[in-house]
N, C-alpha and C positions, 0 to 999 in steps of 0.2 A: 504493500500500500504506500502510495506517494504522500509524504507529509506536506502540510501547507508551505513550509519553508523550502523544501526541495522543489515543489511545484513552481514557486516564485523564481528560484534560482535557475531552473531549467528552461522555463518558457518566457520569463519576463524580465530577466536581469541582463542588461548590456551596459557597455561603457557609456558614461555621460559626461563627455569633456566640456559641455556647455554649462554644467552645474558645478558648484563648489563641492557638493556632496549629493549623490543620487541614492539608488536603492540600497538598503542594508542597514539603515539606522532608524531611530525613532521618527525622524523627519528629514526632509531634503533641505539643502542650503542652496540658495540662488543669489546671483549677483545681477542686478538690473543695471544696464549701461547708463552712464550719465546722460541726462537730457531725455530719457525715456520714461514713459508711464507704463505701469504693469496692467495688463488686461487679463481678466479671469472670467471663465465661463464653465458651467457644468451642464451636461446632458445625460439623461438616463434612458436606456433602452430596456424595456421589460418584455419578457417572453409572453406571448399571447395578447399583448397590447400594441407593441411596436414591430414585432416580427413573429413569424410562425416558429414553433419549437424545432421544426426540422429544417430550418434555413441552413444553407451552406455556411459553415463556421468561418471560412475564409472571407466571404462577403460580409459576415457579421463583424469581423475584426475591422474590415475596411470601413463599414458604415458607422460603427461605434466612434471611431476617430473622425470620420468625415463630417458628421453632424456638428461636432465641436469646432473643427476647422472652419466650418461655414460661419459660425459665430465670430471667429477671429476675422474672417473676410469682411463681414458686415461692419466691423469696427475699424477696418483699415489697418489691422494689426499684423505683425509678423509673429506667427506662432513659434514658441521656443520649447516649452516643457509640458508634460502631461502626467497625471496620475490616473490609475485604473483601480476601481473598486469592483470586484467580481464575485457574484454569488452563484455557486454551482450546485446543482442537485446531486452530482457525483463527479468523481475524477475520471474523466475520459481523456486519456493522453493523446489519442488521435485527434479528437475534437480540439483540444488545447493547442496542438501543433499547428493545425490549420488556422485557428482563430488568431494566434499570435503572429503567424506568417502574414495574414491579411492586414493586421494592425500595423506591423513594423514595415511592411511594404509601403503603405501610405505615409507612415511616420518618416521613413527615409526620404521619400519624395519631397517632403516639406521641412526636413531637417528638424524634426521634433524628437526630443528625448523623453523616454519614460523614466520618471525619477522616483516613483513610489506608488503606493496604493494599499489595497487590502484584498484578501480573499476570505470567503466564508462559505459555509454549507447552507444551502437554501434554494428557493426557486431561482431559475436562471434570470439573472439581472446584470446588466452591464452599465457601469457609470464611470464616465471619464470627466475629469476636471482638466481644463487646458489653460495654459498661461502664455501670454505673448507680450510683445513690446510695441509701443507706438510712440513716435516723437511727440514730445509734450505739446498739447493743444491741437493735435491733428486728427484725433480719433473721430470717426464718423458716428453720429448719433441719430436717434429717431426724431429728435426734437428740432431739427434744423430746416425742415422744408419751408419754402417761401412761396407766397402767392405768385403765380406766373411761371414757376419752375416746370420743366419737362419731367414727366415720370418715365423712367426707363426700367427694363428688365433684361437680365442676361439669359442666354440660352433659349430653350423652348420650355413651355409649361405643360403640365398635366399628364405627362407620360407615366410617371411613377404611380399616380393615383389611378390611372386607367389600368395598369397592371394589377393593382391591388383589388379593384372591383371585379376583375376577371378571376383572381384567385379566391375571392370570397363567394364566387358564383352569382354575382349580381348582374353581370354582363358577360356575354360570350364574345371573345376576340378571335380573329383569324390567327393561326399559329405564328405567322411571320410578324404580325402586329404585337402579339404578346411577347415574343422574343425580344423585339426592339424596346418595348416599354419596360420589361422586367429588368433590363440592364440599368435603367434610370432609377428603379426602385432599390435595387440591391447594391449598386456601386455609384452613388452620387458623387459628382466631382466638385468639391468645394472651390469657390472662386477667390482664392487667397491672393493671387497676383492682381486680379481686378480690383479687389478692395484696396490694396496698396496704391495702385495706379490712380484711384479716385481721390486720394488725399489732395485737398486744395481745389478739387473740381466739383465733387458732389456736395450738396448741402445736407443730405440725410441719406440713410441707408438701413436696410434690414434684410435678413435672409428669409427666403420663402420656405418655411417649414410646415406651416399650418394651412396654407392656401393663400393665393394672391390677395383676395379681398380682405381676409383677416389680417394678414401681415402688413399690407398697405394701410389698413385701418389703424394699426398701432402708430405708424408714422403720422397719420392725420390727427389722431387723438393727442399725441405728444407735441405736435407742432401747432395744434389749434387751427387747422385748415381743413379743406375738403379736396376732392379730386373729381375730374371727369375723365373716364376711360373709354377708349374706342375699342369695342369688342373685336372688330375686324383687324385691328392692328396687333392683337395679341399673337405672339409667335407660337405656332403649333407645328408638330411633326406631321408628316404624311399619314402616320398611323392614327393619331388622334383626329385628324381632319375627317376621316371616314366615319367617325362616331359623333360628330358635333351636333347632328340633328336630333340625337337622343338626349333626353334630359340628363342622364348620368354623364354623358360625354361633356356637356356644357359645365356640369358641376365639377368634373375633374379639372377642367381648364381654370375655372375661376376660384374654386374652393377646395380642391382635392388635397393639397399638401404634399410633403415629401419631395419637393422639387430641389431644394437647397441651391436655388439660383439667388442672385441678388436683385432686389428692387431698390432703386435709388432715385433721388431727385437732383436736378442740376439746372442752373439758369439757362435760358435760351442762348445767352452769349457763349456758353460752353459746349454747344452742340458739336462744333467742329472738333474740339478737344476730345469729347466722348467718342466720336467716330474714329479719331486717330488712335485712341486707346483700343477700340475694338479691332482695328486693323493690326495693331502691333501685337495683340494677344491672339489673333486668329479666332476671336470669339464673337458670336452674334450678340449685339446689343440693340434693343428695339425700343423706340420711343412709343409709348402706349397711351399717353394722356397728358393732362395738365393739372397742376395744383390750383385750386380755386379758393376764394374767400368764403364761399358758402360751405358750412361745416357738414358736408355729407359726401358720400362717394356714389357717383352715378356711372353706370356702364351703359353706353349707347350703341345700338346697332347701326349699320351703315345708313339706314333710312331715318335715323334720328330717334327712333323709338327706344324706350328704356328696356334693357335686358334684366329681367327679374330672376332671382335665384333664392331658394328658401334658406340655405345656410351659407354663411360667408367663409367658414373654415372649420378646422378641427378644434375641439375643446375636450380635454380629458374628462371633465365633470359634467358634460351636458349630454 
């Protein structure tokens, strides 16, 4: 039987040259560079709530870190360190090997060091706390949107939610459409480079985890403004396009969640700069609407009519 400490040493202990002290003591020691602010975020993934128990552990390792990296991206921070709290129903060494491989593959890509955490026996539960740095005064916040700003999103929206409704049996997708959308659900790509590039360009930002309307709504609430969104401007994949006439297809686009793209606002004067950033990163950035003084969010169809949707996004307690 593998003990807790042997498990940690075997699967989760690596060199941490960016920390003063990493795994192996009561706590880690970190040194934040001069002129930098520390950015901290925590996300939890719970079996049966955020993922199916039989999900591929490599993808789970990737996603557990990716959702935290996405928060760093939304704040324009450079991720540096992470801790992992892991609750396991049993010690499955094959599962742990794959999970840690997925976690560290993404960590290496973004130069993130795992510096500590905890393991315990219990229902499968993955919780990562991530820490990063951002130059003093340059972090993007939800509260900075200004009337007249353009509203932008990265990538395409709705694919992850579309894959989920198929897996839940609520909609039937063609095999090729499910394959394309499942990748978005299981291996989201956090937009860390975009977040850093938006320093001094964007007025506000948020990552889209609970659905476009819900997360844009947080920007609007914090900034005390509203927005008008053009439904036909929303970036969709060819897979989702085939299901947009169905109510669930529209829901996935506007309120489905799990996109982990960035939604941000920037002044009209910065349109060229945003387009330059898109080109330099090879990333689709789409202008989808405008920030308004009227404190509500309206989605309009091409003919000017209002697009109605029952729920704006995911809420754990609703």
